[in-house]
N, C-alpha and C positions, 0 to 999 in steps of 0.2 A: 505495501500500500504508500504510498505516493515515492514512492524510492527507497526505507525505508532501513529495506532489506540488509542495502548499496551500505561495503561498513566505512564508502566515503563519504555515501550523505550523511550518511548520522554523526560520520567525523564533523564535519561543518555546519551542521546544524546542534548541534551543543556547544561548537565554539560560538557561534553567534546568542546564543542563549546567555552563553557565560560571560559576553560583551555587553548588554543587554543587561540584561540582571544586576553582572557584580562590575563588571572591570568600568565603562560610564557610568552608574552612583557616584564612586569616584570618584570621578573629575569632573569641576565648577562646571556650572553651565557657563560661565566666563572665557572656564579657559576652555572649554570644547564649542565653545560659538555657538549650539544652540541647547533643549530642553525636551524631555520627555516627559511628560505631563506622569506626576504619581512615584517616579520612582526612584526618586531623591529624599520626599516625602515615607515612604514605609522600607529603602534605604536606614534613613534617621533610629529608625520606636520599633521595639518588640514588644505583639501585642499579647493583653497577658497571662502574658515574661517567660513567653516560650517559642509566640509565630514573628519569623521573621517570612515578608513577604516573598522579596529577592531572592532567597535563599531559598523561598518551598519553591517558586516558582521554576528559579535555573531546575532544582532537584527534580522537583516533580513532573516537570516538561519532558526533561531527559532523561526521564526516566520511563513513560507514555511512548516515548521517541525507540527506544529501545524492544521495548513491550510489539508499539506496531515493525520490528525489524522480525517481530518471530510469533507474529500470528498467520500464516498462512500456516506453518508450522502447526500453531496452537490448532488452526482449524481440522485440519487435517487429521492428527490422532482424536480431537476427541468426536469426527467422526467412527474414526474406525473402530474406536474405544464401545461409542453409537452399536457400533457392526457390530460388536466382536459377543458384545451381551444376547445383542435380538438375532446374533450368527454362535457364533461357537456349545455356551449354554445350553440357550434353546435346540441346537443337532446334538447335543448332550440328550438330556431331558428326551427328547426322539429316538433315539438307541438305548439307550433304560428302558424306558414305555415296551420298545419292539422286545424289547430281548423277557422283559417283565410280562407280555400276552396282554400288558393291557390296549395297543392301540395297534390294529390291522398291516402288513407289507405297505397294500391298497393308500393307506391312510400319512400309512408315512412316503410313497410317491404321488401324493397334493403336498404335504408339509413338503419339498422340493423343491414347489411352482414359491414358496417365499422362502425358504431359504438356502442360500449361495451352501455351506457345510455340505449340510444336508444333497442337496444337488451331486453335490461335485464327487464323495465320497458314491452313491448313486452311479452315478456317472463314469465312473473309469470301474464301476466294479459290476456293470452290462461293459463294460469293456475289454475285463479274461482280471482287468487285476488280482494279483494276491492279495492277505493279509500286510504285510508289509509296502504292498502300495500305496494302497492304502490311507496306515501313516502317515506312510512321507507328506501323499497327497493336504493331507489338514496342514503339514506343519512347513510347505510352505506357504498360505495364512499364517499360519502364527509368526512367522517369520517376518514375513511383512509388515506385521504389524507391531511383531516387537522392534525392529525396525525405525519403528514409529514416535514410538515409545522410547527409543533410547535418542534419538533428534534433541526432542524439546525437549525430556531430562539435558539433558548438557545444554539447549539451551538457554534454561531458568539456570541451570547451573555456572554457564558464564553469565548473565547478569544478573548474581548473586555472587561473580565475586568483582566485577565491573562499576555495581553502581558505589560500593565505598572508596574507592578511586576517585570518582567525581567527587565524594565526600570530603575525597584527602586534597582533591584540587582547590575546593571554596574554601576545605580551614587554610592549605598554605597563601593563596588568593588574600586574605580576607587578615592574618595575622602580615604580610610584607605591607599591610596599605595598613594598618595601628603603629607596626616600628616605623612605618614609612611619614610619621604624619611626628611634625615639629612638637615638642613636647611642653607650646604656653596652657596655660588648662583654658583660653576658652575656644581649643578647638581636641574638649576630650568627648562631646561627641562625634567627632570623628573618626576620633580611636575606638570609642563605644561598637560604632557602625562596623569597622574591621572585626574587634574582637566578638559582634554577634553573628556575624559570615561568617568565622572559625569554626564557632560552635558550633552554630543550628545551620551549614549545611550538613553535617556530620553526621550530626541527633537525626536530619531528615531523606538520607539517604540512607542510615545503619538502621531507621526503619520503615526504609519500600523494601528495604531486604529481605529483615528480621519477618513481617508480616506479609508478604504479595512474595516475591522471588522466590525464595526457601520450603518455604509450605508449599508452592507448586514443583516443586524440585520432588521434595518428600511425594506425594501425593500421586504423581509420575510412577516415582521410584512403587507407586502403594501397586498404580495400575499393573507395575510388569510386573511382579510378584503373583500377583492374581490370574493372566493371563500363564504362566509358567503353568497355576497350578490345576485355571477352565482346559489345555492345553493337554497336560498331563490325564487328566479327569479324562477328557474327548478319544482321546486314544484308548483308554482302557472298551470303551462305551464300542470302540470303529470296530478293536478286535470284537467282540463280542459280541457283535451286531455279525458279523461274516461268517461263528461259528454257526449261525442258527440260524441264517436266513437262507429260503433254496433261490435258489441262482433261475432257474428254467421259470421260477414262478417271474422275478423279480421280471423277466425279459419279457415274459406277453407279459406283463402291464407295458413298461416302458413303452417296447410298442407299439400295446392299445392308444394309450395314450401320445405316442409321434400321430399316429392314423388319424387319431381324434384334430391335431391341433392342424394335419393336412388338408383335411374340408374343412375344417374354422375357417381357414383362410383360401382356402375355394372356395366358399359360400362370399369369404367379400365381394 
C-alpha cells in the first residue's frame, strides 16, 4: 500500500516525519523563515504529564508506516489462517466422522465441494495414490500456510527490533537539542523540550513494541504451533480413512459426480 513495502520509501518517509516533528520545532521560526501551526506549541508542552504530541506523532506515524509495509503479509496470513480453520480442522472432522460411521462416503464426496483439503485427498485417491501420497498432499497445503506464518512472524519480530531504534533516535536527538542550547535560565523551556523528546520517544516506541508488535508475533507463533498439531491430527485421520474406504465405491461416486456436472454444464 502506497509503496511502503519498499524499504527506501519507508526510510524517506520516516526521515520526513523526523524532520517535521523533531528537527524543525527545535529551530526558531526567525532562523527557519517560516512557521508550522501547532508544531512549536506542542514541542514545548507535556500534557497530562505523559503526552508530548510531537514525539507521539513521530513514533506513531513511523509505527503505522512500518505496519503498512507488512499489511500484505498480514492479509495473506489471516486469509490462510481462516482457510486452515475451515480446511484442515473440518477435513479432519470429516474423515473422523467417516471412520466412525457417522457420515457416508457419499456425504464425504459432497463435502469435498466446499472443502479443498477433502477434495484434494479424494482426488489423489481417485487417481491411484497410496497412503503416503495422501499425507504428502496435505503436507503441501501445510507448508504453504506454515511459510506464510513464518514470514509474518519474522515481519513482526523485525518491527519489534526497529521500533526501539526509532525511539533511541528521538532520544539522542532530544539530548543533543538539550545540551546544544545555551545555559541561561531563560532557555529552560528549550532544554525541557529537548528532554521531553528524549524521554517520550523512548517511552512511546517501547509501548508500541510491547503492546502491538510483540503480542502479534506471539500470536502468529501460536498459530504455527496449532498448525503443527492440526496437521498431525489430519495426517492420522487421513491414514485411518485410507484403510477403511472402499476405492471402487469412491470411484463410482466420483464418476457419477463428474457426469452430473458435465450434464449441468451442457444444459447451461
